[in-house]
C-alpha positions as CSV (number, residue, x, y, z in Angstrom):
1,M,-1.1,-14.5,16.6
2,S,-1.2,-14.4,12.6
3,A,-3.7,-12.7,10.5
4,P,-4.2,-14.9,7.5
5,G,-6.8,-12.4,6.2
6,L,-4.3,-9.6,6.0
7,D,-1.3,-11.6,4.4
8,C,-0.2,-10.1,1.3
9,E,2.5,-10.0,-1.3
10,V,3.6,-6.5,-0.4
11,L,3.2,-4.7,3.0
12,V,3.4,-0.9,2.9
13,V,4.3,0.7,6.2
14,G,2.8,4.1,6.2
15,A,0.4,5.8,4.1
16,G,1.9,9.2,3.5
17,P,2.8,10.1,-0.1
18,A,6.0,7.5,-0.5
19,G,3.7,4.6,1.1
20,S,0.6,5.4,-1.0
21,A,2.7,6.1,-4.5
22,V,4.3,2.8,-4.3
23,A,0.9,0.9,-3.3
24,A,-1.0,2.5,-6.0
25,A,1.5,1.9,-8.4
26,L,2.0,-1.9,-7.4
27,A,-1.6,-2.5,-6.8
28,A,-2.4,-1.2,-10.5
29,D,0.0,-3.8,-11.9
30,G,-1.9,-6.6,-10.1
31,R,0.2,-7.0,-7.0
32,D,-1.7,-7.7,-3.9
33,V,-0.7,-4.8,-1.5
34,L,-1.4,-4.0,2.1
35,M,-0.7,-0.5,3.6
36,V,-0.9,-0.2,7.5
37,E,-0.9,3.5,8.8
38,A,-0.4,4.2,12.6
39,R,-2.8,7.1,12.4
40,A,-5.9,7.7,10.1
41,H,-6.4,9.9,7.5
42,P,-6.8,13.0,7.3
43,R,-4.0,13.4,9.6
44,P,-1.8,16.9,9.8
45,K,1.8,16.4,9.2
46,A,4.5,18.8,9.9
47,C,6.0,19.8,6.6
48,A,6.9,22.9,4.8
49,E,4.2,22.0,2.0
50,Y,6.4,23.2,-0.7
51,A,6.6,20.8,-3.6
52,S,9.0,21.0,-6.5
53,P,7.6,21.1,-10.1
54,R,8.5,17.6,-11.0
55,I,5.6,16.1,-8.8
56,V,3.5,16.6,-11.6
57,E,4.8,13.9,-13.8
58,E,5.0,11.6,-10.9
59,L,1.6,11.9,-10.0
60,R,0.6,11.4,-13.6
61,R,2.4,8.1,-13.8
62,L,0.2,7.1,-11.0
63,G,-2.9,7.9,-12.7
64,L,-3.9,10.4,-10.1
65,P,-6.2,12.8,-11.9
66,E,-4.9,16.6,-11.8
67,A,-8.3,17.8,-10.7
68,G,-7.8,15.1,-7.6
69,W,-5.1,17.3,-6.3
70,Q,-4.5,20.7,-8.0
71,R,-7.9,22.0,-7.1
72,D,-6.6,22.2,-3.4
73,A,-3.0,23.1,-4.4
74,L,-1.4,26.5,-5.3
75,P,0.9,26.9,-8.2
76,L,3.9,28.9,-7.3
77,A,6.4,30.9,-9.6
78,G,9.1,29.9,-6.9
79,M,11.1,30.8,-4.1
80,R,12.7,33.9,-3.1
81,V,15.9,33.4,-1.0
82,I,16.9,36.2,1.2
83,R,19.5,36.9,3.7
84,G,19.6,40.4,5.0
85,R,19.6,42.8,1.9
86,D,20.8,39.8,-0.4
87,A,18.1,38.1,-2.4
88,V,17.6,36.0,-5.5
89,D,14.6,34.6,-7.1
90,V,14.9,30.7,-7.3
91,R,12.7,29.8,-10.6
92,Y,12.2,26.7,-12.5
93,R,12.6,26.2,-16.4
94,D,12.7,22.7,-18.1
95,A,13.0,22.1,-22.0
96,V,9.5,23.2,-22.8
97,G,9.4,26.2,-20.6
98,P,8.8,27.7,-17.2
99,R,7.4,25.4,-14.5
100,S,5.5,26.1,-11.1
101,A,6.0,24.6,-7.9
102,W,3.3,23.9,-5.8
103,G,2.0,24.7,-2.3
104,L,0.4,21.6,-0.9
105,D,-1.8,21.2,2.1
106,R,-0.4,18.0,3.4
107,L,-3.8,17.0,5.1
108,I,-5.5,17.1,2.0
109,F,-2.9,15.8,-0.3
110,D,-2.1,12.9,1.8
111,T,-5.6,11.8,2.0
112,A,-6.4,12.1,-1.7
113,L,-3.1,10.1,-2.7
114,A,-4.0,7.2,0.0
115,A,-7.6,7.2,-1.4
116,H,-6.0,6.9,-5.1
117,A,-4.1,3.8,-3.6
118,T,-7.1,2.0,-2.3
119,A,-8.9,2.8,-5.7
120,S,-6.1,1.3,-7.6
121,G,-6.5,-1.9,-5.6
122,A,-4.4,-1.6,-2.5
123,R,-5.8,-2.4,0.9
124,L,-5.5,0.1,3.8
125,V,-5.8,-0.6,7.3
126,E,-5.5,2.3,9.7
127,H,-4.6,2.5,13.5
128,A,-2.3,-0.1,12.6
129,A,1.4,0.5,14.0
130,F,4.5,-1.5,12.8
131,D,6.3,-3.0,15.8
132,E,8.9,-5.5,14.5
133,P,9.8,-7.2,11.2
134,V,9.4,-11.1,11.1
135,W,12.5,-13.0,9.7
136,T,12.5,-16.7,8.1
137,D,15.8,-17.9,7.1
138,G,17.6,-14.6,7.0
139,R,14.9,-12.8,5.0
140,V,12.3,-10.3,6.1
141,S,8.8,-12.4,5.8
142,G,6.3,-10.0,7.3
143,A,5.8,-7.8,10.3
144,I,4.2,-7.8,13.8
145,V,1.6,-4.8,14.1
146,S,-0.5,-3.5,16.8
147,T,-3.9,-2.6,16.3
148,P,-6.6,-1.5,18.7
149,E,-7.6,-5.3,18.9
150,G,-4.1,-6.4,19.8
151,A,-0.8,-7.4,18.1
152,T,-0.9,-9.6,15.0
153,T,1.5,-11.1,12.6
154,I,1.3,-10.1,8.9
155,R,2.9,-12.3,6.4
156,S,4.3,-10.9,3.4
157,R,6.8,-11.6,0.4
158,W,8.2,-7.7,0.6
159,L,8.1,-5.1,3.5
160,V,8.4,-1.8,2.2
161,G,9.1,1.0,5.0
162,A,7.6,4.4,4.3
163,D,6.9,5.5,7.8
164,G,8.9,8.7,7.6
165,A,11.7,10.4,9.1
166,R,11.5,8.5,12.2
167,S,11.1,5.4,10.7
168,R,10.5,2.6,12.9
169,V,11.0,-0.1,10.1
170,A,14.6,1.3,9.3
171,N,15.3,1.3,13.2
172,R,14.1,-2.0,13.6
173,L,15.8,-3.5,10.9
174,G,19.2,-1.9,12.4
175,V,19.9,0.2,9.6
176,E,19.2,3.6,11.3
177,R,22.5,5.8,11.8
178,P,22.9,8.8,13.7
179,V,22.4,12.3,12.2
180,I,26.1,14.2,12.7
181,A,25.3,17.0,10.7
182,P,23.2,19.3,10.0
183,R,21.5,18.9,13.3
184,R,18.4,21.4,13.2
185,L,15.1,21.4,14.7
186,G,12.1,21.9,12.6
187,M,8.8,23.5,13.3
188,V,5.6,24.5,11.5
189,A,2.5,26.4,11.9
190,H,-0.2,28.1,9.4
191,Y,-0.7,31.7,9.3
192,E,-3.2,34.2,7.7
193,A,-1.8,34.7,4.2
194,D,0.0,37.8,3.1
195,P,-1.3,38.9,-0.3
196,E,2.2,40.1,-1.5
197,L,3.2,36.2,-1.1
198,A,0.1,35.2,-3.7
199,D,2.3,33.8,-6.4
200,H,5.7,32.8,-4.8
201,G,7.4,31.8,-1.6
202,E,10.2,33.3,0.6
203,M,13.1,31.5,2.3
204,H,14.5,33.7,4.8
205,V,18.2,32.9,6.1
206,G,19.0,34.1,9.4
207,P,22.1,33.8,11.7
208,G,22.3,30.1,12.1
209,W,18.7,29.1,11.2
210,Y,16.3,29.7,8.3
211,V,12.3,30.2,8.0
212,G,10.2,29.5,4.9
213,L,7.1,31.3,3.9
214,A,5.1,29.1,1.6
215,P,1.5,30.2,0.5
216,L,-1.2,27.6,0.5
217,A,-4.7,27.7,-1.1
218,G,-7.4,28.9,1.3
219,G,-5.7,32.2,2.2
220,R,-3.1,30.4,4.3
221,L,0.6,30.7,4.8
222,N,2.9,28.0,5.9
223,V,5.5,29.1,8.3
224,G,8.0,26.4,8.6
225,M,11.7,26.9,10.2
226,A,14.8,24.9,11.0
227,L,16.4,26.2,14.2
228,P,19.8,25.0,15.7
229,M,19.8,22.4,18.5
230,E,19.9,24.3,21.8
231,K,21.6,23.3,25.0
232,V,19.0,25.3,27.0
233,R,15.6,24.0,26.4
234,R,12.5,26.5,26.0
235,S,9.0,25.7,24.9
236,A,8.4,25.2,21.0
237,K,6.4,28.4,21.1
238,E,9.1,30.2,22.7
239,Q,11.7,29.1,20.0
240,F,9.3,29.6,17.2
241,Q,8.5,33.2,18.2
242,A,12.2,33.8,18.7
243,A,13.1,32.6,15.4
244,I,10.4,35.0,13.7
245,E,11.5,38.0,15.7
246,G,15.1,37.2,14.9
247,I,14.7,37.8,11.2
248,P,13.1,41.5,10.8
249,A,11.8,40.7,7.5
250,V,9.8,37.7,8.6
251,A,8.6,39.6,11.6
252,A,7.4,42.3,9.4
253,R,5.7,39.6,6.9
254,L,3.9,38.2,9.7
255,A,3.0,41.4,11.9
256,G,-0.7,41.6,12.4
257,R,-1.3,37.9,10.9
258,R,-3.1,35.5,13.1
259,R,-1.6,32.0,13.6
260,L,-4.3,29.6,12.6
261,T,-3.1,26.3,13.8
262,P,-0.8,24.9,16.5
263,I,2.9,24.9,16.2
264,T,4.1,21.4,15.4
265,G,7.2,19.6,14.8
266,A,10.2,20.4,17.1
267,S,12.0,17.2,16.2
268,P,15.4,16.8,14.8
269,I,15.3,17.4,11.1
270,G,17.2,14.6,9.0
271,H,17.5,11.0,8.9
272,R,20.3,8.7,8.1
273,V,20.4,4.9,7.0
274,G,23.2,2.6,6.2
275,R,21.4,0.9,3.6
276,A,18.0,1.4,1.9
277,A,17.4,-2.1,0.9
278,G,17.9,-5.7,2.0
279,P,16.6,-9.2,1.9
280,G,12.9,-9.0,1.8
281,W,12.6,-5.2,2.5
282,L,12.9,-1.8,0.8
283,L,12.9,1.7,2.3
284,V,11.1,4.7,0.6
285,G,10.9,8.2,1.0
286,D,12.1,9.8,4.2
287,A,12.4,6.4,5.7
288,A,15.3,6.1,3.3
289,G,17.3,9.0,4.6
290,F,17.2,12.6,3.9
291,I,19.2,15.7,4.5
292,D,17.2,18.8,5.2
293,P,13.9,20.4,3.4
294,F,15.7,23.6,2.3
295,T,15.6,22.8,-1.2
296,G,12.0,21.9,-1.1
297,E,12.3,18.5,-2.7
298,G,11.0,16.2,-0.2
299,I,7.5,15.3,-1.7
300,Y,9.0,15.0,-5.3
301,R,11.9,12.6,-3.5
302,A,9.1,10.5,-1.9
303,L,7.2,10.0,-5.1
304,R,10.5,9.2,-7.2
305,S,11.8,6.7,-4.7
306,A,8.4,5.0,-4.7
307,R,8.4,4.7,-8.4
308,A,12.1,3.3,-8.4
309,A,10.8,0.7,-5.5
310,A,7.6,-0.1,-7.7
311,E,9.6,-0.8,-10.8
312,S,12.2,-3.0,-8.9
313,L,9.5,-4.9,-7.5
314,A,7.6,-5.3,-10.6
315,R,10.1,-7.7,-12.1
316,S,11.1,-10.8,-10.7
317,D,12.4,-11.1,-7.2
318,D,16.0,-11.8,-8.2
319,D,18.2,-9.0,-7.5
320,V,15.4,-6.6,-6.5
321,E,17.6,-5.1,-3.6
322,D,20.5,-4.3,-6.2
323,R,18.1,-3.0,-8.9
324,Y,16.6,-0.6,-6.1
325,L,19.7,0.8,-4.8
326,A,21.0,1.3,-8.3
327,A,17.9,3.1,-9.4
328,R,18.3,5.3,-6.2
329,R,22.0,6.1,-7.2
330,H,20.8,7.2,-10.7
331,A,17.9,9.4,-9.3
332,F,19.3,10.9,-6.3
333,A,23.3,10.9,-6.5
334,A,24.0,14.1,-8.0
335,K,21.1,15.9,-6.5
336,D,22.4,14.8,-2.9
337,A,25.7,16.3,-3.8
338,L,23.9,19.7,-4.7
339,T,21.9,19.6,-1.5
340,W,25.2,19.1,0.4
341,L,26.6,22.0,-1.5
342,V,23.7,24.3,-0.4
343,Q,23.9,22.9,3.3
344,G,27.8,24.1,3.1
345,M,26.6,27.7,2.4
346,L,24.0,27.8,5.1
347,V,26.7,27.1,7.7
348,S,28.7,29.9,6.3
349,P,26.5,33.1,6.3
350,P,29.1,35.3,4.5
351,L,29.4,32.6,1.8
352,M,25.7,32.4,1.5
353,G,25.6,36.2,1.1
354,Y,28.1,36.3,-1.7
355,A,26.6,33.5,-3.7
356,L,23.2,35.3,-3.4
357,R,24.5,38.5,-4.8
358,R,26.4,36.7,-7.8
359,L,23.3,35.2,-8.6
360,A,21.0,38.1,-8.4
361,S,23.6,39.6,-10.9
362,R,23.5,36.6,-13.2
363,P,19.8,35.6,-13.7
364,A,20.7,32.9,-16.3
365,T,22.8,31.2,-13.7
366,A,20.2,31.6,-10.9
367,L,17.6,30.0,-13.3
368,R,20.1,27.3,-14.2
369,L,20.6,26.5,-10.4
370,G,16.9,26.9,-9.6
371,S,16.0,24.5,-12.3
372,A,18.4,21.7,-11.0
373,L,17.1,22.3,-7.6
374,G,13.7,21.8,-8.8
375,D,14.5,18.8,-10.7
376,C,13.7,20.4,-13.9
377,R,17.2,19.6,-15.3
378,P,19.9,17.3,-14.0
379,A,21.5,18.3,-10.9
380,S,24.9,17.7,-12.2
381,D,24.4,20.8,-14.5
382,A,24.9,22.9,-11.4
383,L,27.9,20.9,-10.3
384,S,30.3,21.4,-12.9
385,P,33.4,23.5,-12.3
386,F,32.3,26.0,-15.0
387,F,29.0,26.4,-13.5
388,L,30.4,26.8,-9.7
389,A,32.8,29.4,-11.2
390,Q,30.0,31.4,-12.5
391,V,28.6,31.3,-9.2
392,L,31.6,32.1,-7.2
393,R,33.8,34.1,-9.4
394,P,33.7,37.9,-8.7
């Protein structure tokens, strides 16, 4: 059954940061945008809740007042990366000066961004789950969506998949690809805050896994971890506790601190797609693929890919896919290469320890790397042979 009242120009599946951002940008430009969200805001989201500095510019472009999100966010100087006795402070600086990362409560942040999208003119239907794309003459022309009232067909000119790392849109379009490496489980919980982590976070690299500690507003600490896939199944709580106890510094940080929320996640981290755009459809945010959250770029990447999609759709329908794919290459190709470099160090603990020692003794080099990881300078600056020699030479 069709739902003419829900037909639209652009149908956005998912009202997380990527979906809300692209919906807000297009609606502000006068486009007829409908967002469908399988759940309802406010809803929890398993996430490290640590965002790189450049989200500020992206949210400003969307017209979201800073007071609308910063009052519930915590500015952070950066992240201290620790492996045993080796450690380095990752900080951020752009051409103007030092920049802050942000501890974000995703329940609050996602709700504020979705509300901004509707205030910008987008429509939002919650408890509406994407089932299948609708095809007409080899082009996506809408979607079948399930609501509490039943299945309905929504016609659209463009379908934007923004439904996250387990993207049903990518799966149903046939572009999802298996994740070969790295294959890790991600789990998250909130704990009572540690006063020593009031203005920065910590990333603890263990033997085959890592645990991130990100302060949040309201006296809370996000404890997120990426664990190796196990052949012997244990409960999420058992794996979570074992990872904490397996890194003495993390166990010491959390000793005596109460866990405030259930442990969430326990799903494989990572998502791959063969293509992020096609006739009548685009994928944005994690739905378009992501590698691993170690570098803390997920929210910025969601907002940046949403901007690329909105800018590509703002012009004529001709060559939208090619414009979007080119914009993604320009925005993310160098950063992806840098992220894979970091992943290579994670699977080689001796190399990671060596790099941390070199960076700790070379603050200018560490700042350059941190600024590239935080999107405050081009990622290519941290990929040059000269820079890599600075990191790796004795």
